[in-house]
C-alpha positions as CSV (number, residue, x, y, z in Angstrom):
1,X,98.3,0.2,167.1
2,X,100.3,-1.2,164.1
3,X,99.6,-3.2,161.5
4,X,99.5,-7.3,161.7
5,X,102.0,-9.0,159.4
6,X,101.1,-10.4,156.3
7,X,101.1,-14.0,157.6
8,X,98.0,-13.5,159.6
9,X,95.4,-12.2,156.1
10,X,97.4,-14.1,153.2
11,X,95.7,-17.4,153.3
12,X,91.8,-17.4,151.9
13,X,90.1,-19.6,154.1
14,X,86.4,-18.1,153.8
15,X,83.9,-16.1,151.3
16,X,84.7,-12.7,149.9
17,X,83.7,-9.9,151.8
18,X,83.0,-7.7,150.0
19,X,79.7,-5.5,150.2
20,X,81.0,-1.7,152.1
21,X,77.3,-0.2,152.4
22,X,77.4,-3.2,155.7
23,X,80.6,-1.1,156.8
24,X,80.4,1.5,158.0
25,X,84.8,2.6,158.0
26,X,86.1,0.8,155.4
27,X,90.1,2.7,154.9
28,X,90.7,3.4,151.4
29,X,93.1,1.7,149.8
30,X,96.7,3.0,149.3
31,X,97.7,2.4,145.9
32,X,97.7,5.6,144.3
33,X,97.7,4.3,140.3
34,X,97.0,1.1,138.6
35,X,98.5,2.9,135.3
36,X,101.7,4.8,135.0
37,X,103.2,5.5,132.0
38,X,102.0,5.7,128.2
39,X,99.2,4.4,128.0
40,X,98.3,5.7,124.6
41,X,101.0,4.4,122.9
42,X,101.1,0.2,121.5
43,X,104.5,-1.5,123.7
44,X,105.4,-4.5,121.0
45,X,106.6,-6.3,123.9
46,X,104.9,-7.2,126.9
47,X,105.7,-9.0,130.4
48,X,103.6,-10.1,133.0
49,X,104.5,-10.7,136.7
50,X,101.8,-13.7,137.6
51,X,101.4,-15.5,141.0
52,X,101.8,-18.6,141.9
53,X,99.5,-19.3,144.8
54,X,96.3,-18.3,145.9
55,X,96.5,-15.8,147.9
56,X,95.2,-12.2,149.4
57,X,97.6,-9.3,148.7
58,X,96.5,-6.1,151.2
59,X,96.8,-3.2,149.6
60,X,99.7,-1.4,151.3
61,X,101.5,-4.1,149.7
62,X,100.6,-3.4,146.1
63,X,101.1,0.0,146.7
64,X,105.1,-0.9,147.7
65,X,105.7,-3.3,145.3
66,X,104.5,-0.4,142.7
67,X,107.0,2.1,143.7
68,X,110.0,-0.2,143.8
69,X,108.9,-1.2,140.5
70,X,108.1,2.0,138.6
71,X,110.4,4.0,139.5
72,X,113.1,1.3,138.7
73,X,110.9,1.2,135.7
74,X,111.2,5.5,135.0
75,X,114.8,5.8,135.3
76,X,115.2,3.0,132.8
77,X,113.0,3.8,130.4
78,X,112.3,7.6,130.6
79,X,109.0,9.3,131.5
80,X,107.2,7.7,128.5
81,X,109.3,4.9,127.4
82,X,106.5,1.9,128.9
83,X,103.5,1.3,130.1
84,X,103.1,-0.1,134.2
85,X,99.8,-1.5,135.4
86,X,98.6,-2.9,138.0
87,X,96.1,-5.6,137.2
88,X,94.3,-6.3,140.4
89,X,92.5,-4.3,142.7
90,X,91.8,-4.4,146.5
91,X,88.3,-5.7,146.9
92,X,88.5,-7.5,150.0
93,X,87.3,-5.8,152.8
94,X,90.0,-7.3,156.0
95,X,89.2,-7.4,159.9
96,X,90.5,-7.7,163.3
97,X,89.3,-8.1,166.7
98,X,90.7,-5.6,168.8
99,X,92.6,-7.2,172.1
100,X,93.7,-5.9,175.3
101,X,97.8,-6.0,175.8
102,X,99.8,-5.5,178.5
103,X,99.8,-6.8,182.3
104,X,96.3,-8.4,182.9
105,X,95.6,-8.6,180.2
106,X,94.3,-12.1,179.8
107,X,91.9,-12.0,182.2
108,X,90.6,-8.5,180.7
109,X,90.7,-10.2,176.5
110,X,89.1,-13.0,176.7
111,X,86.2,-11.7,174.4
112,X,83.7,-12.6,172.1
113,X,83.9,-16.0,170.6
114,X,84.0,-16.0,166.5
115,X,83.7,-12.2,166.8
116,X,82.7,-9.9,163.7
117,X,86.0,-7.5,163.9
118,X,86.6,-4.0,162.8
119,X,87.6,-3.4,159.0
120,X,91.2,-2.3,158.9
121,X,92.4,-2.3,155.5
122,X,91.6,-4.0,151.9
123,X,93.0,-6.7,150.1
124,X,93.4,-8.5,146.5
125,X,91.9,-11.8,145.9
126,X,94.6,-13.3,143.4
127,X,94.4,-16.9,141.9
128,X,97.3,-19.2,141.3
129,X,98.1,-18.2,137.6
130,X,96.7,-14.5,137.2
131,X,98.9,-11.7,136.2
132,X,99.2,-9.1,139.1
133,X,101.4,-6.5,137.3
134,X,102.1,-5.6,133.5
135,X,104.7,-3.8,132.1
136,X,105.2,-3.0,128.2
137,X,108.6,-1.7,126.9
138,X,110.0,-2.1,123.2
139,X,112.3,-4.8,122.6
140,X,115.8,-3.0,123.6
141,X,114.1,-2.5,127.3
142,X,112.8,-5.8,127.8
143,X,115.3,-6.2,131.1
144,X,114.9,-3.5,132.4
145,X,111.3,-4.3,132.3
146,X,112.2,-7.9,133.8
147,X,114.7,-6.3,136.5
148,X,110.9,-4.4,136.9
149,X,109.0,-7.0,138.1
150,X,111.5,-8.4,139.6
151,X,111.8,-5.8,142.6
152,X,108.2,-6.2,142.0
153,X,108.1,-9.1,143.0
154,X,110.1,-8.9,146.1
155,X,107.4,-6.5,148.1
156,X,104.4,-9.6,147.6
157,X,103.4,-11.4,149.9
158,X,103.8,-14.6,147.9
159,X,106.0,-16.3,144.7
160,X,105.7,-15.2,141.7
161,X,106.9,-15.8,138.0
162,X,107.8,-13.1,135.1
163,X,106.5,-13.7,131.6
164,X,106.4,-13.0,128.1
165,X,103.2,-12.3,126.9
166,X,104.4,-10.3,123.4
167,X,107.4,-9.8,121.6
168,X,108.7,-13.3,122.1
169,X,110.5,-13.4,118.8
170,X,111.7,-9.5,119.3
171,X,114.0,-10.1,121.9
172,X,117.7,-10.4,121.4
173,X,119.8,-12.8,124.1
């Protein structure tokens, strides 16, 4: 069965559900790496992608955001010229009550009201003002980092802002 649209899950409407030991089969998050680039170097400029609202971000949206941003910053800065860090982890378990589809499904799938549902994925709970992704670069590659974060934000279900948190005085306009 295909994925439901992100609008089905992006609002935070109830308490967190994170107890994986009580759920039989929770799918693994699709996010492959959380830290990319050169983690052993301290970069003088740090740029962050910050959420403008409280939202749930599904693990597949985080992964597509990571791929888009990392691919661009890798081509611009080289393998050791940056540090790309995803700052949120998808702990929240998403559940779905499967419904029948097709002819005559309205008679069959009245179903239970408020049924518990089956785990279909995970999501990261992000609050307003929380950083989602951080990129550290040298001052001459600041605009490449900014563009990479813009590309990351296109894949996320919320409006984001890009903020320079470290090395603002090193950037030349």
